[in-house]
N, CA, C, O and the ligand as a Tripos MOL2 file, in Angstrom:
@<TRIPOS>MOLECULE
protein
  305   303    77     0     0
PROTEIN
NO_CHARGES

@<TRIPOS>ATOM
      1 N         -19.2830   -2.3690    3.1800 N.3       1 MET1
      2 CA        -18.0480   -2.1020    3.9500 C.3       1 MET1
      3 C         -17.6570   -0.6300    3.7950 C.2       1 MET1
      4 O         -17.6650   -0.0930    2.6870 O.2       1 MET1
      5 N         -17.3240   -0.0010    4.8850 N.am      2 ARG2
      6 CA        -16.9720    1.4070    4.8330 C.3       2 ARG2
      7 C         -15.5580    1.5780    4.2930 C.2       2 ARG2
      8 O         -14.6250    0.9010    4.7250 O.2       2 ARG2
      9 N         -15.4190    2.4950    3.3410 N.am      3 LYS3
     10 CA        -14.1300    2.7170    2.7010 C.3       3 LYS3
     11 C         -13.3960    3.8680    3.3830 C.2       3 LYS3
     12 O         -13.9110    4.9830    3.4640 O.2       3 LYS3
     13 N         -12.2150    3.5940    3.8600 N.am      4 THR4
     14 CA        -11.4090    4.6470    4.4710 C.3       4 THR4
     15 C         -10.0080    4.6020    3.8800 C.2       4 THR4
     16 O          -9.5700    3.5790    3.3530 O.2       4 THR4
     17 N          -9.3180    5.7260    3.9780 N.am      5 GLN5
     18 CA         -7.9380    5.7870    3.5250 C.3       5 GLN5
     19 C          -7.0770    6.3200    4.6570 C.2       5 GLN5
     20 O          -7.4830    7.2170    5.3960 O.2       5 GLN5
     21 N          -5.8860    5.7570    4.7820 N.am      6 ARG6
     22 CA         -4.9850    6.2840    5.8060 C.3       6 ARG6
     23 C          -3.5750    6.3850    5.2340 C.2       6 ARG6
     24 O          -3.2100    5.6700    4.3010 O.2       6 ARG6
     25 N          -2.7960    7.2890    5.8190 N.am      7 PHE7
     26 CA         -1.4410    7.4840    5.3330 C.3       7 PHE7
     27 C          -0.5430    6.3250    5.7440 C.2       7 PHE7
     28 O          -0.7090    5.7380    6.8130 O.2       7 PHE7
     29 N           0.4150    6.0070    4.8690 N.am      8 ILE8
     30 CA          1.4120    4.9910    5.1790 C.3       8 ILE8
     31 C           2.6380    5.7190    5.7230 C.2       8 ILE8
     32 O           3.3580    6.3740    4.9700 O.2       8 ILE8
     33 N           2.8770    5.6050    7.0280 N.am      9 ALA9
     34 CA          3.9920    6.3120    7.6470 C.3       9 ALA9
     35 C           5.3250    5.7950    7.1210 C.2       9 ALA9
     36 O           5.5720    4.5890    7.0900 O.2       9 ALA9
     37 N           6.1690    6.7160    6.7120 N.am     10 GLY10
     38 CA          7.5150    6.3480    6.2900 C.3      10 GLY10
     39 C           7.6270    5.8690    4.8640 C.2      10 GLY10
     40 O           8.7210    5.5350    4.4090 O.2      10 GLY10
     41 N           6.5040    5.8270    4.1390 N.am     11 ALA11
     42 CA          6.5470    5.3680    2.7530 C.3      11 ALA11
     43 C           6.7100    6.5560    1.8120 C.2      11 ALA11
     44 O           6.1490    7.6270    2.0420 O.2      11 ALA11
     45 N           7.4830    6.3520    0.7510 N.am     12 SER12
     46 CA          7.6440    7.4140   -0.2380 C.3      12 SER12
     47 C           6.9950    7.0020   -1.5530 C.2      12 SER12
     48 O           6.9490    5.8200   -1.8960 O.2      12 SER12
     49 N           6.5040    7.9790   -2.2720 N.am     13 CYS13
     50 CA          5.8020    7.7290   -3.5290 C.3      13 CYS13
     51 C           6.7760    7.1980   -4.5790 C.2      13 CYS13
     52 O           7.8480    7.7730   -4.7670 O.2      13 CYS13
     53 N           6.4210    6.1090   -5.2680 N.am     14 PRO14
     54 CA          7.2930    5.5660   -6.3150 C.3      14 PRO14
     55 C           7.3870    6.4960   -7.5120 C.2      14 PRO14
     56 O           8.3120    6.3850   -8.3170 O.2      14 PRO14
     57 N           6.4410    7.4030   -7.6300 N.am     15 SER15
     58 CA          6.4010    8.2870   -8.7940 C.3      15 SER15
     59 C           7.1260    9.6070   -8.5380 C.2      15 SER15
     60 O           7.9930    9.9950   -9.3210 O.2      15 SER15
     61 N           6.7800   10.3080   -7.4430 N.am     16 CYS16
     62 CA          7.3720   11.6270   -7.1810 C.3      16 CYS16
     63 C           8.3450   11.6010   -5.9970 C.2      16 CYS16
     64 O           8.9970   12.6040   -5.7070 O.2      16 CYS16
     65 N           8.4420   10.4450   -5.3090 N.am     17 ASN17
     66 CA          9.3750   10.2600   -4.1920 C.3      17 ASN17
     67 C           9.0730   11.1240   -2.9800 C.2      17 ASN17
     68 O           9.9280   11.2850   -2.1080 O.2      17 ASN17
     69 N           7.8830   11.6760   -2.9130 N.am     18 GLU18
     70 CA          7.4880   12.4630   -1.7450 C.3      18 GLU18
     71 C           7.2680   11.5240   -0.5650 C.2      18 GLU18
     72 O           6.6210   10.4850   -0.6980 O.2      18 GLU18
     73 N           7.8150   11.9020    0.5980 N.am     19 LEU19
     74 CA          7.6790   11.0420    1.7800 C.3      19 LEU19
     75 C           6.3420   11.2980    2.4890 C.2      19 LEU19
     76 O           5.8700   12.4330    2.5550 O.2      19 LEU19
     77 N           5.7510   10.2390    3.0090 N.am     20 ASP20
     78 CA          4.4790   10.3210    3.7580 C.3      20 ASP20
     79 C           3.3430   10.9320    2.9360 C.2      20 ASP20
     80 O           2.4740   11.6080    3.4860 O.2      20 ASP20
     81 N           3.3450   10.7020    1.6570 N.am     21 SER21
     82 CA          2.2830   11.2570    0.8080 C.3      21 SER21
     83 C           1.3320   10.1730    0.3220 C.2      21 SER21
     84 O           0.3830   10.4560   -0.4090 O.2      21 SER21
     85 N           1.5880    8.9230    0.7290 N.am     22 LEU22
     86 CA          0.7780    7.8090    0.2060 C.3      22 LEU22
     87 C          -0.3760    7.4530    1.1350 C.2      22 LEU22
     88 O          -0.1990    7.3050    2.3440 O.2      22 LEU22
     89 N          -1.5640    7.3200    0.5420 N.am     23 LEU23
     90 CA         -2.7390    6.8400    1.2570 C.3      23 LEU23
     91 C          -3.0000    5.3960    0.8380 C.2      23 LEU23
     92 O          -2.8740    5.0540   -0.3380 O.2      23 LEU23
     93 N          -3.3650    4.5530    1.8010 N.am     24 VAL24
     94 CA         -3.7440    3.1810    1.4630 C.3      24 VAL24
     95 C          -5.2370    3.0170    1.7040 C.2      24 VAL24
     96 O          -5.7670    3.4470    2.7280 O.2      24 VAL24
     97 N          -5.9040    2.3920    0.7480 N.am     25 ASP25
     98 CA         -7.3530    2.1860    0.8350 C.3      25 ASP25
     99 C          -7.6530    1.0020    1.7370 C.2      25 ASP25
    100 O          -7.0200   -0.0480    1.6180 O.2      25 ASP25
    101 N          -8.6210    1.1620    2.6450 N.am     26 SER26
    102 CA         -8.9060    0.0990    3.6160 C.3      26 SER26
    103 C          -9.5870   -1.1040    2.9700 C.2      26 SER26
    104 O          -9.5470   -2.2040    3.5200 O.2      26 SER26
    105 N         -10.2010   -0.9080    1.8250 N.am     27 VAL27
    106 CA        -10.9640   -1.9940    1.2080 C.3      27 VAL27
    107 C         -10.1110   -2.8160    0.2520 C.2      27 VAL27
    108 O          -9.9790   -4.0290    0.4160 O.2      27 VAL27
    109 N          -9.5320   -2.1530   -0.7450 N.am     28 ASP28
    110 CA         -8.8070   -2.9320   -1.7630 C.3      28 ASP28
    111 C          -7.2930   -2.8210   -1.6290 C.2      28 ASP28
    112 O          -6.5580   -3.3960   -2.4310 O.2      28 ASP28
    113 N          -6.8120   -2.0740   -0.6030 N.am     29 GLN29
    114 CA         -5.3750   -1.9520   -0.3240 C.3      29 GLN29
    115 C          -4.6110   -1.2460   -1.4370 C.2      29 GLN29
    116 O          -3.3850   -1.3350   -1.5010 O.2      29 GLN29
    117 N          -5.3200   -0.5500   -2.3060 N.am     30 SER30
    118 CA         -4.6240    0.2410   -3.3140 C.3      30 SER30
    119 C          -4.0320    1.4770   -2.6440 C.2      30 SER30
    120 O          -4.4900    1.8930   -1.5800 O.2      30 SER30
    121 N          -3.0120    2.0630   -3.2730 N.am     31 ILE31
    122 CA         -2.3970    3.2520   -2.7020 C.3      31 ILE31
    123 C          -2.5820    4.4360   -3.6420 C.2      31 ILE31
    124 O          -2.7180    4.2820   -4.8560 O.2      31 ILE31
    125 N          -2.5830    5.6150   -3.0420 N.am     32 GLU32
    126 CA         -2.7460    6.8340   -3.8200 C.3      32 GLU32
    127 C          -1.8390    7.9100   -3.2580 C.2      32 GLU32
    128 O          -1.7700    8.1010   -2.0440 O.2      32 GLU32
    129 N          -1.1390    8.6180   -4.1440 N.am     33 CYS33
    130 CA         -0.2710    9.7060   -3.7130 C.3      33 CYS33
    131 C          -1.0480   11.0100   -3.7460 C.2      33 CYS33
    132 O          -1.6280   11.3720   -4.7700 O.2      33 CYS33
    133 N          -1.0580   11.7220   -2.6090 N.am     34 VAL34
    134 CA         -1.8010   12.9780   -2.5450 C.3      34 VAL34
    135 C          -1.0240   14.1170   -3.2030 C.2      34 VAL34
    136 O          -1.5770   15.1880   -3.4510 O.2      34 VAL34
    137 N           0.2500   13.8870   -3.4840 N.am     35 GLU35
    138 CA          1.0770   14.9350   -4.0750 C.3      35 GLU35
    139 C           0.9520   14.9690   -5.5960 C.2      35 GLU35
    140 O           0.7580   16.0350   -6.1800 O.2      35 GLU35
    141 N           1.0620   13.8010   -6.2410 N.am     36 CYS36
    142 CA          1.0960   13.7760   -7.7040 C.3      36 CYS36
    143 C          -0.0690   13.0020   -8.3080 C.2      36 CYS36
    144 O          -0.2180   12.9750   -9.5300 O.2      36 CYS36
    145 N          -0.9070   12.3650   -7.4680 N.am     37 GLY37
    146 CA         -2.0560   11.6490   -7.9960 C.3      37 GLY37
    147 C          -1.7510   10.2360   -8.4510 C.2      37 GLY37
    148 O          -2.6140    9.5630   -9.0140 O.2      37 GLY37
    149 N          -0.5230    9.7780   -8.2120 N.am     38 PHE38
    150 CA         -0.1320    8.4210   -8.5740 C.3      38 PHE38
    151 C          -1.0020    7.4010   -7.8270 C.2      38 PHE38
    152 O          -1.2550    7.5520   -6.6320 O.2      38 PHE38
    153 N          -1.4520    6.3730   -8.5350 N.am     39 THR39
    154 CA         -2.2110    5.3000   -7.8900 C.3      39 THR39
    155 C          -1.6290    3.9510   -8.2750 C.2      39 THR39
    156 O          -1.0560    3.7880   -9.3530 O.2      39 THR39
    157 N          -1.7830    2.9900   -7.3800 N.am     40 GLN40
    158 CA         -1.2680    1.6490   -7.6290 C.3      40 GLN40
    159 C          -2.1250    0.6620   -6.8390 C.2      40 GLN40
    160 O          -2.4020    0.8710   -5.6580 O.2      40 GLN40
    161 N          -2.5400   -0.4090   -7.5040 N.am     41 THR41
    162 CA         -3.3150   -1.4300   -6.7920 C.3      41 THR41
    163 C          -2.3730   -2.2940   -5.9570 C.2      41 THR41
    164 O          -1.1620   -2.2980   -6.1790 O.2      41 THR41
    165 N          -2.9330   -3.0200   -5.0030 N.am     42 ALA42
    166 CA         -2.1210   -3.8870   -4.1510 C.3      42 ALA42
    167 C          -1.3860   -4.9190   -4.9920 C.2      42 ALA42
    168 O          -0.2410   -5.2650   -4.7020 O.2      42 ALA42
    169 N          -2.0390   -5.4030   -6.0230 N.am     43 GLU43
    170 CA         -1.4250   -6.4200   -6.8900 C.3      43 GLU43
    171 C          -0.2310   -5.8380   -7.6320 C.2      43 GLU43
    172 O           0.8240   -6.4670   -7.7150 O.2      43 GLU43
    173 N          -0.4010   -4.6290   -8.1720 N.am     44 GLU44
    174 CA          0.6970   -3.9780   -8.8760 C.3      44 GLU44
    175 C           1.8570   -3.7000   -7.9320 C.2      44 GLU44
    176 O           3.0210   -3.8340   -8.3070 O.2      44 GLU44
    177 N           1.5270   -3.3090   -6.6960 N.am     45 ARG45
    178 CA          2.5640   -2.9830   -5.7150 C.3      45 ARG45
    179 C           3.3910   -4.2190   -5.3740 C.2      45 ARG45
    180 O           4.6170   -4.1450   -5.2880 O.2      45 ARG45
    181 N           2.7350   -5.3350   -5.1830 N.am     46 ASP46
    182 CA          3.4570   -6.5760   -4.8830 C.3      46 ASP46
    183 C           4.4020   -6.9460   -6.0150 C.2      46 ASP46
    184 O           5.5460   -7.3360   -5.7830 O.2      46 ASP46
    185 N           3.9120   -6.8200   -7.2390 N.am     47 LYS47
    186 CA          4.7460   -7.1590   -8.3970 C.3      47 LYS47
    187 C           5.9510   -6.2460   -8.4780 C.2      47 LYS47
    188 O           7.0660   -6.7150   -8.7030 O.2      47 LYS47
    189 N           5.7470   -4.9370   -8.2960 N.am     48 SER48
    190 CA          6.8400   -3.9950   -8.4430 C.3      48 SER48
    191 C           7.8380   -4.1490   -7.2960 C.2      48 SER48
    192 O           9.0390   -3.9810   -7.5050 O.2      48 SER48
    193 N           7.3670   -4.4640   -6.0970 N.am     49 ASN49
    194 CA          8.2890   -4.6990   -4.9830 C.3      49 ASN49
    195 C           9.1910   -5.8790   -5.2700 C.2      49 ASN49
    196 O          10.3940   -5.8210   -5.0160 O.2      49 ASN49
    197 N           8.6220   -6.9510   -5.7990 N.am     50 GLN50
    198 CA          9.4100   -8.1460   -6.0850 C.3      50 GLN50
    199 C          10.3990   -7.8890   -7.2110 C.2      50 GLN50
    200 O          11.5230   -8.3900   -7.1910 O.2      50 GLN50
    201 N           9.9670   -7.1020   -8.1950 N.am     51 ALA51
    202 CA         10.8150   -6.8470   -9.3560 C.3      51 ALA51
    203 C          11.9840   -5.9390   -8.9990 C.2      51 ALA51
    204 O          13.1030   -6.1470   -9.4680 O.2      51 ALA51
    205 N          11.7240   -4.9300   -8.1690 N.am     52 GLU52
    206 CA         12.7650   -3.9550   -7.8630 C.3      52 GLU52
    207 C          13.8340   -4.5380   -6.9410 C.2      52 GLU52
    208 O          15.0270   -4.4550   -7.2350 O.2      52 GLU52
    209 N          13.4060   -5.1200   -5.8360 N.am     53 SER53
    210 CA         14.3780   -5.6470   -4.8860 C.3      53 SER53
    211 C          13.7220   -6.6540   -3.9450 C.2      53 SER53
    212 O          12.8680   -6.2770   -3.1430 O.2      53 SER53
    213 N          14.1010   -7.9070   -4.0300 N.am     54 PRO54
    214 CA         13.5270   -8.9210   -3.1250 C.3      54 PRO54
    215 C          13.8730   -8.6440   -1.6650 C.2      54 PRO54
    216 O          13.1700   -9.1030   -0.7650 O.2      54 PRO54
    217 N          14.9510   -7.8970   -1.4210 N.am     55 LYS55
    218 CA         15.3920   -7.6410   -0.0480 C.3      55 LYS55
    219 C          14.8900   -6.3020    0.4810 C.2      55 LYS55
    220 O          15.3700   -5.8200    1.5080 O.2      55 LYS55
    221 N          13.9380   -5.7070   -0.2060 N.am     56 VAL56
    222 CA         13.4350   -4.3950    0.2130 C.3      56 VAL56
    223 C          12.9010   -4.4620    1.6440 C.2      56 VAL56
    224 O          12.2950   -5.4560    2.0450 O.2      56 VAL56
    225 N          13.1310   -3.3990    2.4000 N.am     57 LYS57
    226 CA         12.8100   -3.4280    3.8360 C.3      57 LYS57
    227 C          11.3670   -3.0550    4.1300 C.2      57 LYS57
    228 O          11.0500   -2.6420    5.2460 O.2      57 LYS57
    229 N          10.4900   -3.1940    3.1460 N.am     58 THR58
    230 CA          9.0720   -2.9320    3.3820 C.3      58 THR58
    231 C           8.3540   -4.1970    3.8320 C.2      58 THR58
    232 O           7.1270   -4.2090    3.9320 O.2      58 THR58
    233 N           9.0960   -5.2530    4.1010 N.am     59 ALA59
    234 CA          8.4860   -6.5370    4.4560 C.3      59 ALA59
    235 C           7.5040   -6.4510    5.6270 C.2      59 ALA59
    236 O           6.4170   -7.0190    5.5250 O.2      59 ALA59
    237 N           7.8250   -5.7750    6.7280 N.am     60 PRO60
    238 CA          6.8640   -5.7070    7.8480 C.3      60 PRO60
    239 C           5.5440   -5.0780    7.4360 C.2      60 PRO60
    240 O           4.4850   -5.5380    7.8610 O.2      60 PRO60
    241 N           5.5880   -4.0260    6.6100 N.am     61 LYS61
    242 CA          4.3570   -3.3790    6.1600 C.3      61 LYS61
    243 C           3.5450   -4.3360    5.3000 C.2      61 LYS61
    244 O           2.3200   -4.3970    5.4120 O.2      61 LYS61
    245 N           4.2270   -5.0770    4.4450 N.am     62 LYS62
    246 CA          3.5290   -6.0010    3.5620 C.3      62 LYS62
    247 C           2.8120   -7.0760    4.3860 C.2      62 LYS62
    248 O           1.6800   -7.4450    4.0750 O.2      62 LYS62
    249 N           3.4620   -7.5690    5.4180 N.am     63 VAL63
    250 CA          2.8450   -8.5760    6.2870 C.3      63 VAL63
    251 C           1.6130   -7.9900    6.9610 C.2      63 VAL63
    252 O           0.5770   -8.6470    7.0710 O.2      63 VAL63
    253 N           1.7370   -6.7500    7.4100 N.am     64 GLU64
    254 CA          0.6150   -6.1090    8.0840 C.3      64 GLU64
    255 C          -0.5880   -5.9950    7.1520 C.2      64 GLU64
    256 O          -1.7170   -6.2780    7.5520 O.2      64 GLU64
    257 N          -0.3470   -5.5820    5.9150 N.am     65 ILE65
    258 CA         -1.4360   -5.4390    4.9360 C.3      65 ILE65
    259 C          -2.0710   -6.8020    4.6630 C.2      65 ILE65
    260 O          -3.2940   -6.8950    4.5530 O.2      65 ILE65
    261 N          -1.2800   -7.8380    4.5550 N.am     66 SER66
    262 CA         -1.8210   -9.1760    4.3220 C.3      66 SER66
    263 C          -2.7410   -9.5820    5.4630 C.2      66 SER66
    264 O          -3.7860  -10.1880    5.2300 O.2      66 SER66
    265 N          -2.3650   -9.2550    6.6880 N.am     67 ASN67
    266 CA         -3.2030   -9.5820    7.8420 C.3      67 ASN67
    267 C          -4.5410   -8.8540    7.7770 C.2      67 ASN67
    268 O          -5.5800   -9.4220    8.1130 O.2      67 ASN67
    269 N          -4.5110   -7.6110    7.3510 N.am     68 ILE68
    270 CA         -5.7620   -6.8400    7.2360 C.3      68 ILE68
    271 C          -6.6790   -7.4900    6.2100 C.2      68 ILE68
    272 O          -7.8800   -7.6260    6.4450 O.2      68 ILE68
    273 N          -6.1230   -7.8880    5.0840 N.am     69 ILE69
    274 CA         -6.9270   -8.5300    4.0400 C.3      69 ILE69
    275 C          -7.5550   -9.7970    4.5990 C.2      69 ILE69
    276 O          -8.7250  -10.0830    4.3440 O.2      69 ILE69
    277 N          -6.7800  -10.5500    5.3540 N.am     70 ARG70
    278 CA         -7.2840  -11.8130    5.8940 C.3      70 ARG70
    279 C          -8.4790  -11.5610    6.8370 C.2      70 ARG70
    280 O          -9.4760  -12.2810    6.7890 O.2      70 ARG70
    281 N          -8.3630  -10.5390    7.6850 N.am     71 VAL71
    282 CA         -9.4530  -10.2040    8.6180 C.3      71 VAL71
    283 C         -10.7070   -9.8130    7.8370 C.2      71 VAL71
    284 O         -11.8120  -10.2440    8.1660 O.2      71 VAL71
    285 N         -10.5250   -8.9920    6.7990 N.am     72 ASN72
    286 CA        -11.6830   -8.5720    6.0010 C.3      72 ASN72
    287 C         -12.3620   -9.7690    5.3470 C.2      72 ASN72
    288 O         -13.5900   -9.8310    5.2810 O.2      72 ASN72
    289 N         -11.5800  -10.7020    4.8730 N.am     73 GLN73
    290 CA        -12.1540  -11.8750    4.2130 C.3      73 GLN73
    291 C         -12.9490  -12.7050    5.2080 C.2      73 GLN73
    292 O         -14.0000  -13.2470    4.8660 O.2      73 GLN73
    293 N         -12.4600  -12.8070    6.4280 N.am     74 LEU74
    294 CA        -13.1710  -13.5680    7.4510 C.3      74 LEU74
    295 C         -14.5220  -12.9160    7.7590 C.2      74 LEU74
    296 O         -15.5240  -13.6060    7.9500 O.2      74 LEU74
    297 N         -14.5390  -11.5860    7.8060 N.am     75 LYS75
    298 CA        -15.7890  -10.8720    8.0910 C.3      75 LYS75
    299 C         -16.8180  -11.0950    6.9890 C.2      75 LYS75
    300 O         -18.0150  -11.2000    7.2530 O.2      75 LYS75
    301 N         -16.3380  -11.1660    5.7570 N.am     76 ASP76
    302 CA        -17.2660  -11.3690    4.6430 C.3      76 ASP76
    303 C         -17.9030  -12.7450    4.7270 C.2      76 ASP76
    304 O         -18.7150  -13.1030    3.8740 O.2      76 ASP76
    305 ZN          3.6290   11.0560   -5.7900 Zn       77 ZN77
@<TRIPOS>BOND
     1     1     2 1
     2     2     3 1
     3     3     4 2
     4     3     5 am
     5     5     6 1
     6     6     7 1
     7     7     8 2
     8     7     9 am
     9     9    10 1
    10    10    11 1
    11    11    12 2
    12    11    13 am
    13    13    14 1
    14    14    15 1
    15    15    16 2
    16    15    17 am
    17    17    18 1
    18    18    19 1
    19    19    20 2
    20    19    21 am
    21    21    22 1
    22    22    23 1
    23    23    24 2
    24    23    25 am
    25    25    26 1
    26    26    27 1
    27    27    28 2
    28    27    29 am
    29    29    30 1
    30    30    31 1
    31    31    32 2
    32    31    33 am
    33    33    34 1
    34    34    35 1
    35    35    36 2
    36    35    37 am
    37    37    38 1
    38    38    39 1
    39    39    40 2
    40    39    41 am
    41    41    42 1
    42    42    43 1
    43    43    44 2
    44    43    45 am
    45    45    46 1
    46    46    47 1
    47    47    48 2
    48    47    49 am
    49    49    50 1
    50    50    51 1
    51    51    52 2
    52    51    53 am
    53    53    54 1
    54    54    55 1
    55    55    56 2
    56    55    57 am
    57    57    58 1
    58    58    59 1
    59    59    60 2
    60    59    61 am
    61    61    62 1
    62    62    63 1
    63    63    64 2
    64    63    65 am
    65    65    66 1
    66    66    67 1
    67    67    68 2
    68    67    69 am
    69    69    70 1
    70    70    71 1
    71    71    72 2
    72    71    73 am
    73    73    74 1
    74    74    75 1
    75    75    76 2
    76    75    77 am
    77    77    78 1
    78    78    79 1
    79    79    80 2
    80    79    81 am
    81    81    82 1
    82    82    83 1
    83    83    84 2
    84    83    85 am
    85    85    86 1
    86    86    87 1
    87    87    88 2
    88    87    89 am
    89    89    90 1
    90    90    91 1
    91    91    92 2
    92    91    93 am
    93    93    94 1
    94    94    95 1
    95    95    96 2
    96    95    97 am
    97    97    98 1
    98    98    99 1
    99    99   100 2
   100    99   101 am
   101   101   102 1
   102   102   103 1
   103   103   104 2
   104   103   105 am
   105   105   106 1
   106   106   107 1
   107   107   108 2
   108   107   109 am
   109   109   110 1
   110   110   111 1
   111   111   112 2
   112   111   113 am
   113   113   114 1
   114   114   115 1
   115   115   116 2
   116   115   117 am
   117   117   118 1
   118   118   119 1
   119   119   120 2
   120   119   121 am
   121   121   122 1
   122   122   123 1
   123   123   124 2
   124   123   125 am
   125   125   126 1
   126   126   127 1
   127   127   128 2
   128   127   129 am
   129   129   130 1
   130   130   131 1
   131   131   132 2
   132   131   133 am
   133   133   134 1
   134   134   135 1
   135   135   136 2
   136   135   137 am
   137   137   138 1
   138   138   139 1
   139   139   140 2
   140   139   141 am
   141   141   142 1
   142   142   143 1
   143   143   144 2
   144   143   145 am
   145   145   146 1
   146   146   147 1
   147   147   148 2
   148   147   149 am
   149   149   150 1
   150   150   151 1
   151   151   152 2
   152   151   153 am
   153   153   154 1
   154   154   155 1
   155   155   156 2
   156   155   157 am
   157   157   158 1
   158   158   159 1
   159   159   160 2
   160   159   161 am
   161   161   162 1
   162   162   163 1
   163   163   164 2
   164   163   165 am
   165   165   166 1
   166   166   167 1
   167   167   168 2
   168   167   169 am
   169   169   170 1
   170   170   171 1
   171   171   172 2
   172   171   173 am
   173   173   174 1
   174   174   175 1
   175   175   176 2
   176   175   177 am
   177   177   178 1
   178   178   179 1
   179   179   180 2
   180   179   181 am
   181   181   182 1
   182   182   183 1
   183   183   184 2
   184   183   185 am
   185   185   186 1
   186   186   187 1
   187   187   188 2
   188   187   189 am
   189   189   190 1
   190   190   191 1
   191   191   192 2
   192   191   193 am
   193   193   194 1
   194   194   195 1
   195   195   196 2
   196   195   197 am
   197   197   198 1
   198   198   199 1
   199   199   200 2
   200   199   201 am
   201   201   202 1
   202   202   203 1
   203   203   204 2
   204   203   205 am
   205   205   206 1
   206   206   207 1
   207   207   208 2
   208   207   209 am
   209   209   210 1
   210   210   211 1
   211   211   212 2
   212   211   213 am
   213   213   214 1
   214   214   215 1
   215   215   216 2
   216   215   217 am
   217   217   218 1
   218   218   219 1
   219   219   220 2
   220   219   221 am
   221   221   222 1
   222   222   223 1
   223   223   224 2
   224   223   225 am
   225   225   226 1
   226   226   227 1
   227   227   228 2
   228   227   229 am
   229   229   230 1
   230   230   231 1
   231   231   232 2
   232   231   233 am
   233   233   234 1
   234   234   235 1
   235   235   236 2
   236   235   237 am
   237   237   238 1
   238   238   239 1
   239   239   240 2
   240   239   241 am
   241   241   242 1
   242   242   243 1
   243   243   244 2
   244   243   245 am
   245   245   246 1
   246   246   247 1
   247   247   248 2
   248   247   249 am
   249   249   250 1
   250   250   251 1
   251   251   252 2
   252   251   253 am
   253   253   254 1
   254   254   255 1
   255   255   256 2
   256   255   257 am
   257   257   258 1
   258   258   259 1
   259   259   260 2
   260   259   261 am
   261   261   262 1
   262   262   263 1
   263   263   264 2
   264   263   265 am
   265   265   266 1
   266   266   267 1
   267   267   268 2
   268   267   269 am
   269   269   270 1
   270   270   271 1
   271   271   272 2
   272   271   273 am
   273   273   274 1
   274   274   275 1
   275   275   276 2
   276   275   277 am
   277   277   278 1
   278   278   279 1
   279   279   280 2
   280   279   281 am
   281   281   282 1
   282   282   283 1
   283   283   284 2
   284   283   285 am
   285   285   286 1
   286   286   287 1
   287   287   288 2
   288   287   289 am
   289   289   290 1
   290   290   291 1
   291   291   292 2
   292   291   293 am
   293   293   294 1
   294   294   295 1
   295   295   296 2
   296   295   297 am
   297   297   298 1
   298   298   299 1
   299   299   300 2
   300   299   301 am
   301   301   302 1
   302   302   303 1
   303   303   304 2
@<TRIPOS>SUBSTRUCTURE
     1 MET1         2 RESIDUE 1 A MET
     2 ARG2         6 RESIDUE 1 A ARG
     3 LYS3        10 RESIDUE 1 A LYS
     4 THR4        14 RESIDUE 1 A THR
     5 GLN5        18 RESIDUE 1 A GLN
     6 ARG6        22 RESIDUE 1 A ARG
     7 PHE7        26 RESIDUE 1 A PHE
     8 ILE8        30 RESIDUE 1 A ILE
     9 ALA9        34 RESIDUE 1 A ALA
    10 GLY10       38 RESIDUE 1 A GLY
    11 ALA11       42 RESIDUE 1 A ALA
    12 SER12       46 RESIDUE 1 A SER
    13 CYS13       50 RESIDUE 1 A CYS
    14 PRO14       54 RESIDUE 1 A PRO
    15 SER15       58 RESIDUE 1 A SER
    16 CYS16       62 RESIDUE 1 A CYS
    17 ASN17       66 RESIDUE 1 A ASN
    18 GLU18       70 RESIDUE 1 A GLU
    19 LEU19       74 RESIDUE 1 A LEU
    20 ASP20       78 RESIDUE 1 A ASP
    21 SER21       82 RESIDUE 1 A SER
    22 LEU22       86 RESIDUE 1 A LEU
    23 LEU23       90 RESIDUE 1 A LEU
    24 VAL24       94 RESIDUE 1 A VAL
    25 ASP25       98 RESIDUE 1 A ASP
    26 SER26      102 RESIDUE 1 A SER
    27 VAL27      106 RESIDUE 1 A VAL
    28 ASP28      110 RESIDUE 1 A ASP
    29 GLN29      114 RESIDUE 1 A GLN
    30 SER30      118 RESIDUE 1 A SER
    31 ILE31      122 RESIDUE 1 A ILE
    32 GLU32      126 RESIDUE 1 A GLU
    33 CYS33      130 RESIDUE 1 A CYS
    34 VAL34      134 RESIDUE 1 A VAL
    35 GLU35      138 RESIDUE 1 A GLU
    36 CYS36      142 RESIDUE 1 A CYS
    37 GLY37      146 RESIDUE 1 A GLY
    38 PHE38      150 RESIDUE 1 A PHE
    39 THR39      154 RESIDUE 1 A THR
    40 GLN40      158 RESIDUE 1 A GLN
    41 THR41      162 RESIDUE 1 A THR
    42 ALA42      166 RESIDUE 1 A ALA
    43 GLU43      170 RESIDUE 1 A GLU
    44 GLU44      174 RESIDUE 1 A GLU
    45 ARG45      178 RESIDUE 1 A ARG
    46 ASP46      182 RESIDUE 1 A ASP
    47 LYS47      186 RESIDUE 1 A LYS
    48 SER48      190 RESIDUE 1 A SER
    49 ASN49      194 RESIDUE 1 A ASN
    50 GLN50      198 RESIDUE 1 A GLN
    51 ALA51      202 RESIDUE 1 A ALA
    52 GLU52      206 RESIDUE 1 A GLU
    53 SER53      210 RESIDUE 1 A SER
    54 PRO54      214 RESIDUE 1 A PRO
    55 LYS55      218 RESIDUE 1 A LYS
    56 VAL56      222 RESIDUE 1 A VAL
    57 LYS57      226 RESIDUE 1 A LYS
    58 THR58      230 RESIDUE 1 A THR
    59 ALA59      234 RESIDUE 1 A ALA
    60 PRO60      238 RESIDUE 1 A PRO
    61 LYS61      242 RESIDUE 1 A LYS
    62 LYS62      246 RESIDUE 1 A LYS
    63 VAL63      250 RESIDUE 1 A VAL
    64 GLU64      254 RESIDUE 1 A GLU
    65 ILE65      258 RESIDUE 1 A ILE
    66 SER66      262 RESIDUE 1 A SER
    67 ASN67      266 RESIDUE 1 A ASN
    68 ILE68      270 RESIDUE 1 A ILE
    69 ILE69      274 RESIDUE 1 A ILE
    70 ARG70      278 RESIDUE 1 A ARG
    71 VAL71      282 RESIDUE 1 A VAL
    72 ASN72      286 RESIDUE 1 A ASN
    73 GLN73      290 RESIDUE 1 A GLN
    74 LEU74      294 RESIDUE 1 A LEU
    75 LYS75      298 RESIDUE 1 A LYS
    76 ASP76      302 RESIDUE 1 A ASP
    77 ZN77       305 GROUP 0 **** ****
């Protein structure tokens, strides 16, 4: 599977708070900040989102990422 990274529009880094600095990996859905080098796996991100605020407005993005994972699993 080809590995690509793309920016997450409108997302800010949890570490340095820089806006639009996060890349998401197409394969494992991990994120990486191009500004400070912060990295987080999809699993860690889900846990931290739930812990910080259940009402966080990143819900649409999370649904989108889940759909991508589902498509990849079907291809495998
Ligand atoms: Zn950062």
